[in-house]
C-alpha positions, 0 to 999 in steps of 0.5 A, a space after each residue: 661924780 659924773 661930769 657934765 656934757 654939752 651936746 650939740 643938737 642941729 634941727 636939720 629941718 628947723 623942726 623938733 619933730 624932724 631930722 636931728 643931727 647930734 654931736 659932742 665936742 671932741 668926739 668923732 661920733 655923729 648921730 642922726 634921728 630920722 623919722 621914717 617919712 624923712 628918709 628920702 630927704 637924706 640922700 645927699 648926706 655923705 656920712 649916711 653912706 658910711 658904715 655904722 649902726 642903727 636903731 629902728 623904733 616903734 610900738 607893738 600893735 599887740 602889747 603897745 610896748 616900745 619895740 626896737 630893731 638894732 642893726 649894722 650897715 657896712 659901706 657897699 661897693 656902690 658907695 651906699 651904706 647906712 641910708 641904703 640899708 634903712 631904705 631896704 627896711 622901709 620897703 620890707 613889709 615885715 618891718 612896718 612897725 618902725 616910725 623913727 631911726 637913730 643912726 650912729 656913725 663917725 665924722 672920719 668914716 673910721 668904722 670897719 666890719 669889726 667895729 660895727 659888729 662889736 657895737 651891734 652886739 653890745 647895743 643888743 645886750 645892753 637893750 635886752 638887759 635894760 628891758 625897756 623895749 622889746 628887742 626885735 632882733 631874731 638872732 644874737 649878733 656876733 661880737 667879732 674878733 676885736 683887740 683889747 685896745 679897740 674894745 676900749 675905744 668902742 666902749 668909750 664910743 658906747 658911753 657917748 652913745 648912751 648919753 645921746 640916745 637918752 638926749 634924743 628921747 629914748 631910754 633904751 639902755 637905762 634900767 628902770 631902777 638905777 644901779 640895778 637892785 642887789 638881791 639879798 636872800 630870796 625876795 628882799 632887794 636893796 636899792 640906792 639910798 634915795 630910792 626907799 623900799 616900799 611895800 604894800 600888803 592887803 588881804 583880799 577876799 577869795 584871794 588871800 594875802 597880796 604882797 608887793 614891793 616897790 620904789 618911787 623913781 624920777 619917772 614914776 613908781 616901779 613895782 618890783 619883780 617877786 611881788 604877788 599880784 591879785 588874780 582878780 580885779 573889778 571895774 573900779 580900776 581904769 581900763 589901762 590898768 586892766 590891760 596892763 594886768 592882762 599883758 604883764 609877765 605874771 606866773 601861775 602863782 601870781 608872782 610878777 617876773 620883772 620890774 614894771 614902771 607906772 606913772 603913779 603910785 596909785 596906778 601901781 597899787 591898783 595894778 597889784 590889788 586889782 581894786 581902786 586904791 590911793 597909792 600915797 597911803 597904800 605904799 609904806 616903809 617897813 616901819 609903817 610910814 606911808 609914802 604920803 608922810 615921806 613926801 610931806 617930810 621932804 617939803 
């Protein structure tokens, strides 16, 4: 059973939308959440002149999906470190997409080149595996040469960083489905006991049979990869669903290539069949129970 944690959030400007400093008791790490527009206000902070790793968050103009760039910054001879690197990114027209930075450093300035290289590499891999954001790094960061003792220490730092990243509003490292689904045979998936597998089947004129699998989570409803999506839609579905269908990773056979999260079961159902639908009655268990009946059983 996971233990609770107390996180200290200091609103540096007295504003929840401004700069935030984040620490955890008995942890040497220090995190900052800094809006792009507030970088100049951080010039006097000595810990931002140290080595560390940083995340630049924004949204893609093409897809609307969240994007992130993950980088590292070492201390320079002139005493400049993370903040100087962020200022360079701010001036770079190719990185004008980001609106906010998350920074991780230490209270005792203990990060060297080996540590930040390892962290950058691990954070990139974790973000790519979670598939929450489009990772903008063009090159795969090298992990560097690290001892097993230092690796254990860095993995502990990463565990704390995951907690803080989520507390600051970014589920960058959290898979859409908790405790990744275990694939069995070809398409069947087993999930946690509290995530009951649901399916949707519909015969659509001129298309044939559409079949999809999904689960309801604390964030909404997830349509699982391997689902067959109707290639046709009509004007009974919202524009946002039409756009989602156009940008979704669907192959030429209509098969969805990755898990997708929706805000409601109905939006998920409309995404699958391309027509207006009530998700509470469209999604059913293997024995025919509707999602609506399952929710009624819980009350």
